[in-house]
N, C-alpha and C positions, 0 to 999 in steps of 0.2 A: 750564530747561533738561535739567539730570539727574534733577531729582524729578519730571518733563513725562515723560521718558523711561521710568523703573521704574514709576511709576505707569498709564503706558498700554501698556506690555508685561504687566503683572501685569493688566489687567484684560481686555486681548484674548486671554492663554490662561488663563483662570479664568472667562471669560464663560458658557460653556456646560460647564464642568466644574467641578464642585461639589467632584471629589476633590482639588481642586489648589488649591482655597482657601487650606488652609492651608501656609505654607510653613514649610518644614523649619529646624529650628535648626541654627544653625553647629557641629558638632559634628566635621567631617573635619581630616584633619592639613593639608589646603590650609589651613582656616581657622582655625588656629594659627600656620602658619610662613610664611604669605603676608601678614603685616598690616604690611609696610611701607607709608607713603605717598609717592608721588611726582607732581610735575605731571602731569596727562593732557590729552589733550584731549576734550573734551564727545561730540566722536564716538568717540573709542578705547571710554570707558566706555559710550556707547548700546551698542556694539558687543556689550562683553562681558556687556551685560542681556540683549543680544537670546539670546546661546548660552546662559546661564546659563537663562531663560523657555521657550524653545525645548526646552534639554536633559531637563527638566522634562515634557514631555509626553512620551506613549504613542508611541511608532515608527508605529503606525496610523493614526493622531488627525491630523486636519488643522484648519484656520483656516478660519471659516465666509468668504462671500467679504466679507462687512461688516468683521469684523474684518481679512481680508486687506489690505482698501483702507486701513483704520488705521495698523496696522503697518507698510506701505508711505508715509504721510504722516509717521508717524514717524522711519523712515529718511529720507526727502527733509529734514525739519525738522533733523534732527541735522547731516549732511552741508552743508545749505548754512548754517546760524549755528554750529555746533559745530565746524569743522575749526581755527579760530582762538582759540577760547575754552578755555583750560586752568583746568584746577581739579584738587584734592587728590584722589586715586585709590589704589585696593591696585592693586598691580604685584609680581610676583614678581620675587626677586635672584638672583643664583647662588648666595651661601651657602643664602639659605633653602632656593632649590630642591634641594641636594644632601641639605639636612638630612631634607626632605621625601621624598625616595628613599631614606633610611637608614631612616626611620621605616616606610614602606610597605614595603619590605622585611621588616622585624621581625614586621609585622602578617600576612605571608605564612607565616613558620614556622607551623610544627603547632607546636601547645602538647603538650609531653609528658605525657600523663598516669600516672603509676606505679601500679601496682597495690595495690589491697590486701591487705596480708599479716597472717597472724597473728603477735602478738607472742611471742617465744620464755620462757616461763616457764625464771627462771634459777635455778642448781641450787645450792648451797649447799653448803661444805664447810669444813674446819676452820679456822677465824679464829683460833683459841688455838693450836692446834699452831705454827703459824707463830708466832705473839707469844713462843710460849715457846723455839721453838728459836732467834730472834732476841735472846733473852736472854744466850742462849750461846754463839751461835757467829756470825762476821762470815762465814763464806766462803757462796757462792752455791751450791754444789753441794747443802750441809746443807741452805739455803732451798728448793731445790728439792724436793727428798725432802719437806720436810714441808707442801707446797703442794699438798693433796691435789686435784687439779684441773688438767685441762690446759691447759698456757702455751705459748703460740709466738713466734718470734718477729716481729718488725713487720715485718722486711724480707720473711718467708713470708709474712706476711699481703697486706702488699703486690705482691710478684709474683705468687701463684698467685689472690688474688683484684680487685687492682685494677690492676694493671700492665698487665695482658692488654688490658684496655678502654682505659686513659690513658697505657701507657707511661713509666710513672715511673720505673722500673728504673734510667733513666740519674743518678737521685740516689742519693748513697753510702750506702743503707741497710745494707748490712753492715757498714759501719764503726763503728756502731754497738750498745750493749748494750739495748736497748729490746724487751721481753716484752709480751704480753697475756694476760691471761685468755681462757676459752673464753665466759667472760658478755661481757665487753668488745666480742669478735670475732663472736659470732651474736646476732641481734639477732631475728631473727625465724624462724619453725619451718620455713616452708618454703625448697627451693631456689628461687636465684633469679639471674639474669644480668647486674641492676644491684645487685649485691653491696654496691659504692660509695654508692649511695644509699640504706642504710640502715644506715652507721657510726655508731658513736657517735662524739661530739665526747668529749673528754679533759676531766673536769673534777679528778681528784686523782689520783695515784700512789705508788707506795713507789720511794725511793730509797735504795739499796745503795751506801753510801760507799766502802768497801775493794773491790768489783768494778768499780764505777760503772755500775752498772747501772737501768734504769726499770724498774719495772713498771707496766703500765697495767690499772686498775681500774673495772668497771662504778659506778655512781652508790652503788648497793647494797652491794658488796662497800665500798666506799671507807666509807659510813654504818658500816658492823658492824666495821669494823676502827675507824675512830675513834671509838666507842665504848666499845671495848675498851682503848683507848689512855688514854683519860681518866679510865677507871675506877680504874686503879691506877698510871699515872705510871712506870713502871719504864723503864730504859735500855734503850733495845735497839739493835740494829745495823742500823738503816733508820730514812729517817725519811719522816715523812708529809708531802708535799710538793703542793700544789696550784697548778695553771696557773699563776695569778696572781703568784704566789710567781713563778715562772721567768720568765713575763714582767718583773717588775720587775727582777729580776737583770740578764738578757738585755739590757734597756733602760738600762741603767745609773740605776735608780731605787731607793732605798734602801730594803731590805727593812724593812718594819716590826717592830717589836719584839713587839708582839702575834702574829706570825704562828706559827701553831702548827707545832712539830715534835715528832715523836715520841723523836729524843734530842735530846742536848745539842750546842750548837754545835759545828762542827767545820770543820775549815779545807779538807777536801776539797771544792770546789766541782764541780758538776756541768758535764762537758764541752761546750765550748761548740757543737760538732757536733750533741751528743747534743739540747742545749737547742732548737737553729734547726730540725732535723729534726723535733722533735716539737711545736714553734708554728708550723711550717711544715704538717705533717699535720694540725693543726686548723682548717688555713685562715687563718693569719694572714698580713697584708700588712705591716703596719705592722712596722718595724724602725729605728729613728729612727737619723740620721745621727750618726758616731761610736761607738755604743752595740757593744757585745759581737757582737750577733745581725747589726749591718749587716757589720762585719768578717767574720765568719764566712760570711755570706750572698755575700758577694763572692768570696773566696775558692771557693765551692766551685761557684759561677756562673762565675767568670772562662773563657773561653774554651769553653764548655762548653755547645752550644748546643744539645743532648739534652736536659742538666739545665735550662736556662732553659725550654724549652718545656714539661718536667715539672712545673717550678713554678709555672709560672702555670696550669696546669690544676687542681692542689690546690684552689685557693681556691671555681676555677668549680662542682668536683663538691660542695663542703661548703657549698655557697648564696653564698658570699660574691662571686662574679663580680663584681657592681658595685662592689666594693672594689679591683677590680683597677687599674683606670684610674688615672692621676697617685699609684700607690704608691711606697712604697719598692722594692717588688717590684719593679713594672715599670720603675722609675727605672734598678735595678740590671742586668737583665736588657738595657736600652737601651746602659747603660755598659759590658758585660763583652762584648758582641760582638768 
């Protein structure tokens, strides 16, 4: 009876419409989210078939008199013999309908297409001068004088370039000493209002234990400095640190003995708040329970709704929005309300 209904309605609506002979491939959200099977009467299934095939026809098209008689006969047959006969058929469930609505809303969102901008050519500066001063002095003022390129506090970068659009100032950026070189912060030649979309990810940085300061470098700067460090291996007042090293320590994972450090082992650990903000700024969402990073995260977000909203936005503009759901960061924001 079900097959008779389907084939009969198909014949009626395509008999004189060659453009409707080929059925559409099932690729809509409706097909993917409403595949639950439930017992239904044959008449109800026939009615769903009728809606489907009639909706395929153009609004101005009409069935011929012969085909209309055949459709009426199928309707009469289904009502007479199919009211008390049940079979398995697809039916929307409340949960599936809600998911369908969410996915439909996402489809309606317009995709944000970023403009293609010219990559900024990095400027070289005297890396040798930095290493030379770091051999003789640990003072941050001496280090700054030796760095022949403009450096800015990360708090300033966040406040002037990112926070205006995303309101990230609620996080304690000014409480830490993190600086960036011009090559790190400026990645495109043109001025753009979407500055945060072109920010670098942090790969390597220099850590100055005496002043508890981090200097963020571009990949090119890091490669140049690392090459010089490996060449002479003299003792210096800073450490060359990879972000993965910071992540291991903050996640309570033992640091590999093969990790490269530009200075000898030091008891001066990177401040927990500095490390947490560095990882968060890079888009991290995983801060394992019981780790130093998790404890710092809770202390920063506890009772501060603005800080929680700001923290949740950073992974999104870093391209890790899909990692927020069910992450340690999201759990902490829910617990700290």
